[in-house]
C-alpha positions as CSV (number, residue, x, y, z in Angstrom):
1,M,-15.2,-19.1,13.4
2,M,-13.7,-17.7,10.2
3,S,-15.3,-14.4,10.7
4,S,-13.1,-13.8,13.8
5,L,-9.8,-12.1,13.5
6,R,-8.0,-14.9,15.3
7,G,-9.4,-17.5,12.8
8,F,-8.4,-15.3,9.9
9,K,-4.8,-15.0,11.2
10,Q,-4.6,-18.8,11.7
11,K,-5.8,-19.4,8.2
12,L,-3.3,-16.9,6.8
13,S,-0.5,-18.8,8.7
14,A,-1.7,-22.0,7.2
15,I,-1.7,-20.4,3.7
16,S,1.9,-19.1,4.2
17,R,3.1,-22.6,5.3
18,L,1.5,-24.2,2.2
19,W,3.0,-21.5,0.0
20,E,6.4,-22.1,1.5
21,Q,6.0,-25.8,0.8
22,A,5.1,-25.0,-2.8
23,D,1.6,-26.6,-2.3
24,Y,0.0,-23.9,-4.3
25,D,-3.2,-25.7,-5.1
26,S,-4.0,-26.3,-1.4
27,A,-3.0,-22.7,-0.6
28,L,-5.4,-21.5,-3.3
29,T,-8.2,-23.6,-1.8
30,E,-7.5,-22.0,1.6
31,V,-7.6,-18.5,0.2
32,E,-10.9,-19.3,-1.5
33,S,-12.3,-20.4,1.8
34,L,-11.2,-17.1,3.4
35,L,-12.7,-15.1,0.5
36,K,-16.1,-16.5,1.3
37,F,-16.0,-14.8,4.7
38,W,-13.8,-11.8,3.9
39,P,-14.7,-10.9,0.2
40,G,-13.7,-7.3,0.7
41,N,-10.1,-8.0,1.7
42,P,-7.8,-6.8,-1.1
43,H,-4.8,-8.8,0.2
44,L,-6.7,-12.0,-0.2
45,H,-7.5,-11.1,-3.8
46,V,-3.8,-10.5,-4.4
47,F,-2.9,-13.8,-2.8
48,W,-5.5,-15.5,-4.9
49,A,-4.2,-13.9,-8.1
50,N,-0.6,-14.9,-7.3
51,L,-1.6,-18.5,-6.5
52,V,-3.7,-18.8,-9.7
53,Q,-0.4,-18.1,-11.6
54,L,1.4,-20.9,-9.6
55,Q,-1.2,-23.6,-9.8
56,E,0.0,-27.1,-10.8
57,H,-3.4,-28.1,-12.0
58,P,-4.9,-24.9,-13.4
59,Q,-8.6,-24.3,-12.5
60,Y,-8.5,-20.6,-13.5
61,G,-6.9,-18.5,-16.2
62,L,-4.7,-15.5,-16.3
63,D,-7.7,-13.3,-17.0
64,D,-9.1,-14.4,-13.7
65,A,-5.9,-13.4,-12.0
66,R,-5.9,-10.0,-13.7
67,Q,-9.5,-9.4,-12.6
68,A,-8.7,-10.3,-9.0
69,L,-5.8,-7.9,-9.0
70,Q,-8.0,-5.2,-10.4
71,R,-10.6,-5.9,-7.7
72,A,-7.8,-5.6,-5.1
73,V,-6.9,-2.2,-6.5
74,D,-10.5,-1.1,-6.5
75,L,-11.0,-2.2,-3.0
76,E,-7.9,-0.5,-1.6
77,R,-7.2,2.8,-3.4
78,G,-5.3,4.1,-0.4
79,S,-2.6,1.4,-0.5
80,P,0.1,1.0,-3.1
81,A,0.5,-2.8,-2.8
82,A,-2.3,-3.9,-5.0
83,A,-1.5,-1.4,-7.7
84,I,2.1,-2.4,-7.8
85,E,1.1,-6.1,-7.9
86,L,-1.1,-5.3,-10.9
87,G,1.8,-3.5,-12.5
88,H,4.0,-6.6,-12.1
89,F,1.2,-8.7,-13.7
90,L,0.6,-6.4,-16.6
91,D,4.3,-6.1,-17.3
92,S,5.4,-9.8,-16.8
93,V,2.3,-11.7,-17.9
94,D,0.4,-9.4,-20.2
95,D,3.5,-7.8,-21.7
96,D,1.7,-4.5,-21.6
97,P,4.2,-1.9,-20.6
98,Q,1.7,1.0,-21.1
99,A,-0.8,-0.4,-18.7
100,A,1.9,-1.6,-16.3
101,S,3.4,1.9,-16.2
102,K,0.0,3.4,-15.3
103,A,-0.6,0.8,-12.5
104,Y,3.0,1.4,-11.2
105,A,2.4,5.2,-11.3
106,E,-0.7,4.9,-9.3
107,G,1.0,2.7,-6.7
108,V,4.0,5.1,-6.5
109,A,1.8,8.1,-6.1
110,V,-0.1,6.5,-3.2
111,A,3.1,5.3,-1.6
112,R,4.7,8.7,-1.9
113,Q,1.6,10.3,-0.3
114,L,1.7,7.9,2.6
115,L,5.4,8.4,3.1
116,I,5.0,12.2,3.2
117,D,2.1,11.9,5.6
118,G,4.3,9.7,7.8
119,L,7.3,11.9,7.7
120,I,5.2,15.0,8.5
121,G,3.6,13.2,11.4
122,R,7.0,12.0,12.7
123,A,8.5,15.4,12.3
124,K,5.8,16.8,14.6
125,V,6.5,14.2,17.2
126,L,10.3,14.8,16.9
127,R,9.7,18.5,17.4
128,Q,7.7,17.8,20.6
129,L,10.6,15.6,21.8
130,G,13.1,18.4,21.2
131,K,15.0,16.3,18.6
132,T,16.0,19.1,16.4
133,R,18.4,17.3,14.1
134,E,16.0,14.4,13.4
135,F,13.1,16.9,13.0
136,G,15.1,18.7,10.3
137,R,16.1,15.5,8.5
138,C,12.5,14.3,8.5
139,L,11.2,17.5,7.0
140,Q,14.0,17.7,4.5
141,E,13.0,14.2,3.3
142,A,9.3,15.2,3.2
143,R,10.1,18.3,1.3
144,L,12.1,16.4,-1.3
145,L,9.3,13.9,-1.8
146,A,6.6,16.6,-1.9
147,Q,8.4,18.4,-4.7
148,N,7.8,15.5,-6.9
149,H,4.3,14.6,-5.6
150,A,1.6,15.0,-8.2
151,G,-1.1,13.5,-6.1
152,P,-4.1,15.3,-4.4
153,K,-3.5,18.1,-2.0
154,R,-3.7,17.2,1.7
155,S,-5.3,19.2,4.4
156,R,-4.4,17.2,7.4
157,G,-2.9,19.4,10.2
158,T,-2.9,22.9,8.9
159,G,-6.4,23.7,7.7
160,P,-8.5,23.2,4.6
161,G,-6.7,23.4,1.3
162,A,-3.1,23.4,2.6
163,D,-0.7,21.3,0.6
164,Y,2.4,19.5,1.7
165,A,4.8,22.3,0.9
166,E,2.7,24.7,3.1
167,Q,2.6,22.1,5.9
168,I,6.4,21.5,5.7
169,E,7.2,25.2,5.6
170,E,5.0,26.0,8.5
171,L,6.5,23.2,10.6
172,L,10.0,24.4,9.7
173,S,9.3,27.9,10.7
174,E,7.7,26.8,14.0
175,G,10.5,24.4,14.6
176,L,13.2,26.9,14.0
177,A,11.4,29.5,16.1
178,G,11.3,27.0,18.9
179,H,7.5,27.0,19.2
180,P,6.1,24.0,21.0
181,A,3.7,21.8,19.1
């Protein structure tokens, strides 16, 4: 039952209700039951770490919470949420601004990369729809973000090795020339 998506969603709803009711120990128990069936889910590790910090009757220590957050980061390198949560923990709990800064930087880099990818994709669609003004705004925002992006080069859409700036300039020149997508 718990290996089904429907069962997973129902259990998450129950956890959310328990969390809202400040019944952190029961919520933690529910998260642990989900982790047995979904051990590779990074969001569950983040929930678990947050609930460990809120326990009324501590069963686990802060080292366990930190390890769970690191596990979430390791499981989901392509998402900023776990890295940002780890940054919060390292700053607020461990009082380690150096490590927190590194975790935040990783989260920000991934978030920026995802945002640029989304903006470029949206710009392509806006060009297809003939929405010139929105197309331009979208690419302008992508260009601004790409100027500060120190992450890996992307090759989606314009061929191997192309970076964001090249993709954006190509889209701009195509859009201004009125070429269809």
